[in-house]
N, C-alpha and C positions, 0 to 999 in steps of 0.2 A: 623458628628455625627453618628454612626450606630444606626438603629433603635432598639428600645425597644418592641420586639415582643412579649413579656408577656404583657405588658402592653397594645398596640393595639390590644391584641386578647380581652382581657376583656372589651375594649370599642366596639370592633364591635359586639361580642357575642350578647348583647342583641338586636341588630338590625337586623342582619341574623341568629339569632338561628334557626329557624323555616326552613330554608331553609338548613342550614348546616347538621339537624339532617333528615331532608328530602333524603339528596342524600349521606349521609354517608360521609360526607366532614370532613377531616383531617382539624382542621381550623387553625393549626400552618403552614401547608405545605402549605395551602391556600394563607396566610400572605406572607410566605417567596417567594412563586413564584410572586405575584402580588407586592412584594417589589423588584424583580430582575428587570434589564434592559429588556425591551422586543424586541424579534426580529421585523423586520421591512417589511412591504409590500410595494412594489415596482408596482403602475399602471402607465404602459405607456398611454402616452399621445397620443392615435391613431386618435381621433377625430381631430388632430392637424396635423394629416401626419406622427407622427412618427412611425417607424417599431419596434414590438416587438422583432422580431428576431434577429434584428441588433441592436437592442439597449442589448440586452443580450449580444450578441457576443461582444461587446465593453468593458461591465462591466466584464466580464470574462477574458478578455484581460486586465483590470486594476488591476487583482488580486481579484477581490470582487468572495465571495462563494455566489453565487445566482441560486435560484431552482423556477420551475414552479410552481404554485398553480395549482393543475388538476381542469381542466373541465372551465377555462377561458383561453382565449390565451394572454391578455395583464395585466394579474397578475402575480407577481414573489416574493418572501420571501428571506430574506438574515439575517444570524445573525451579517454580517459586517457594517460598517457605509456606508450607501449609498449616503452620501453627495459627489457629484460629478457636473463638471461643466454642465453636460447632465442637471442633477436636477435643479441647479441654472438656466437653461434657458429655463425650461418649460418642459423637454423631459419625466419627469415623477414626479408624486406626490409620497411624503413616509408619511407612516398611521401603524397603527398597524394593525397585521394581521387578525385580530378579525374582522374588520371593514370592510375587503371584501367581507362580504357577499351577498351586493345588486345586483351584475349582476348575482347571482346563484339564484335570487328568482325572480327577474324583467329582462326580456331578451328582447330587442327591442320594447321599450314602445314607444307610439303615444301621440299625444293630448296634453292637459296642465298638467303640472307638477309643484308641489309645494314642495319647500324643506324648512320647516317652521322654523325650528330654525338651520341654516346654517352655521354658523361661525366655522371653521374657513374656510370650502368650501369644503374638501373633499367627503363629500357624494355629492353634486353639482357635482364635477367633475367625478364621477362615472358615475350619471346620463346622464351628457353632453356626456360621452363614448359610452352610450348604448342607447342614443336617436336616433329615427327614424323620426325626424321633425312632420309636420303637426301639429303645435302648438307652446307653449311657455314653457321654463323652468324658473319658478321665483325662484329665492333664497332670501328668507326673513331672514335677522337679527336686531332685535330691538336695539340693545345695540351698539352705536354708533363706541365705542373702537372695538368691535368686528366686525362691519362693516366694517371697514378699512381693518381689514386683509382681510376680504371674498372680498372685491373688488380686493384688489392687487392680490388676486389668481386668480379672473376672469382675470384680465388684462394679469397676467404671463404665464397661461395656456390657453391663446385665446378662451376662452369660448364663442364664439359669440351665441351661442342660450340662453345665460342665461339672465336675465333680474334681478336686484335687488331691493328690497324692504325694508322698514325699519319698519314695524308696530310689534305691541307686538302681539303674537300670538292668544291670546283669543280675539284681537280685529279686527281680520285681515278682511278687507272689505267684505262682501258677494255681488260681484259683477259680478263674474262669477264661474262657476264650474271646479273643477280639475279632470282628470282621475285619477291622481296618486299623492297621499300626503306621502312624508317621516316626519316623527316626530323624530328625534332625539332627545330626551328630556333631558333637563336640570335637573341633578338629582344629588346624594349624590358623584357621581362618584369613586368608590371603585376602579376602575380599573387604577387609577391615583396615588396610594399608592406608587409606585416606583418614582415620580416623585415629588407631592406635599403631603406628607403624614399630616403634621399640616393642611392644607385646610381640608382634605379626615376625619379627624377626628373633624374637626369645623362642616363639612356637615351633619355628621350622626346625631349632634345634630337639624337640621332643615329640618329631612324628610318630617313633617307635611306641610312644607312650600312648598318643592318640589312638594309633592303629590298633594296638591290643585290647586297650579300652572297648573301643568298637566293636571287634571283634566278638569281645565276651557280651555284650549287649546282644549284637545279633543273634548269638545263640540261643540268647532265653526268647527272643522275640519270634526264632522260628518255633519253640513250644508255646508261646501265647497265642499265637494265631490259629484260629478253627480251620476246620479244612473248608478250601475256597476262599480264604479269608487273603486279604493283601496287604503288602506292606509297602509303602515310599520310603527310600532312603536318600538324604540329601547331605551335601555338605557345603560349605564356601571357601574351598579350597581347588588345587589342582595337584598335587601329588600323587602319583601312583599309589602309595600304601596306604591313602585316605580316601581314594577314590575307586579305582578299577580293582584294587587287591580287594575290598571289602565286596563288591559285588561277586567276584569270583568265589570267595568265602560263601557268599548265600547261595550260589548254585551248587556249591560241593556238598551243602547241606541239603540239597531236595528243591529249593526254590526254584520256583522258574521267572524267566525274565517275561516282563509283558511290553511290547514296543509303547512308546510313549508318542503321539499325534495330537495336532491341534495345537500347539504352544503358540503364543504372540509373538516367539521369539526366533530369531535365527539359532540355530542348533548345531552342534558338531557330533555327529555319532562316535562313542568310543572306541576305541581298539581292541585287541587282544595280544598285548606284548610276549604272551606267553606260548600261541598259537596253539592253546589247548580248550580254548571256550569262547566259541563262536559265538554265543549267544550274548557277548559284552555289546556287541554292536547295538542290541536295543536299549543300552542306557545311553546318558548323553551328556555334553558338557554346553552350558550357557555360558558364553566368552562376552565381557563388555566391549573387547575392540570390534568383535563382529556386528554388535548392536549399537555400536556409538554413534553412527550417521542415522539410522532409522529411528531412534529415538530422541537425538541432539543432545548425548550426554552418556555419562556412566550409570549403567542400569545395575552393575554390579556382577559378581560371579557365581556360579552355582553348576555342583554335577548331581544329576537326578537320577535314580534308577527306580522300577516298579517291579515288583513281585507277586506272585502268585503261589498259594501255598496248596498243592493238589495232593491229598491224603497227608501220611504221618512223614515227618522229617526223618533222615538217617537218623538224627539225635535222639528222638523219641522213640524210634525203634528200639535203640538200644538202652534208654531209660525201661522202658518196659520189661525189658529181658533182665534188668536190673544188673546191667553192667556198666560200671565205673569208669569215666573218663579221667586223664590227668587235669581237664579243667573243668569238667562237666560231671556232675555227681547225680545220681538217678533219685529224681525228685518222688518223694511218698506221697505229696499234697494232692495228687489228682483226682483222688477218690472221693475228696471231700467239699460239697459244691451246696451246704445249705444257707437258704438267704435268711439275712439277719438283719432288724434295725436296731441301731445301739441306741440307747435311750441315756441320755446327758441327766446329771443333777437338778440342771433347772428345768427338766421335763420336756426341753426339745430334742428333735431327733435326727440321725442322718441315716443316709442307706449305706449299708456295707453289703456290695453286691459280691454274692457268693462267695463269703469269706469263711476260712475253716476256723471253727471256734479255737482250737488250741493255738492256730497262729496269732490270733488276737489277743489271746492271754500272755503269750511270748511277747508281743508287741508292747504291751501295757503296763509290764513289771518294773520298768525303770523308776518310776518315782512313784509315792503314797498316795497317787490320788485315784479316788472310787467313782467308779460309773457303774450303772446297773444294765442289764440286756436282756435281751429277750431274743430266745433261736424261734424258727419257723411253728416250733410246736407249742410256744407260748413257753416254756422252761425257764424260769429266771435264773440268771447270773451273775456274779460278780469279776469283774477285769480290774486290773491296776495298772498305771505307769502313763507316760506321758504320750508315747506316740504321736503320730502327725494330729491326731484326734482334738489335741490342747486348741488348734486351732478355729475349730469348728464355729464357735461363739463369733469369732470376729467377721467369718464370710458367711452366714447367713445360713450354716447349715449344707454348704456346698461342698464338703470334705467327704472323702471316703479313705480310709486306713488303706 
């Protein structure tokens, strides 16, 4: 059944009107654009040995209209259906064009990297293809059904640098610090109007929930970041509460905005509706209506912000003093950073980077399944429970609990 544009416009107006007015957007045109089938990006799996130029040649021989996205050698886009045997065997990943921003912001990243809301794994795929080693990539997804999709994609694309976790973002254990964290946040997802219009209209009645959840995860991210570490926060919506207001919270916590440049899209600088945070101009929107003619179709919608942690955040300083917040408790696990390799009963092993031993035991007491482990000094221990480790055998030991 065709979408009722007027009905959708009325429902969306109440939630996105500040941005529609600020950027002088034709709301009907925006909804029509978002309701159209998006053109697709093709991300070549170069970390697994696939040659972008050869893949491009083969796809053109198959009759596909494939175009290179300027500035990055392994990213293309096409208005055609890119589902080919090469895709099915892990040669490339298919996504919306707007989601190709990551390699243009982070290049040649090293150290520990966390994708804290990872499923189905597209951003993890991009991280793995620009990652230069000397650390670990942790791909986290708390919802079990979505985590299965993530696991399938990690296997399909042979992302050997990736370890998988299953924590709620706001409760991710503070057992090591990360040099880079990506938070592609759960949101009202207006960008998915073309695919799930009823779900989008339901989501816009839950904006306060999404905003509250995002702020809780951001608080934990501020603690997980190493000094000098970077956060990229992104959503696929355009409500104030799920975009600019979250960036304002990041700034209030002591994170510094970093200007985003050299994206292959037309962008719109964010604004400060409160008149108190001029740094918000360093964050930006990618609007489908602004890019429609340049790309020949709907590339999708995104809000992107980039932050850097310089010294301890305000929350960490309070935690160090033992001051308890209404929403944030002082975390006592800062001090335990022993490296452990957990040995499963079938003699295989998985790395558990810098996990506190008491935290491991607490996680694994849910079921009476026995595992034997060794700490860095060779001391033997027995721990119990299901925890996310029960997936280890299914994903070739690529799991971190």
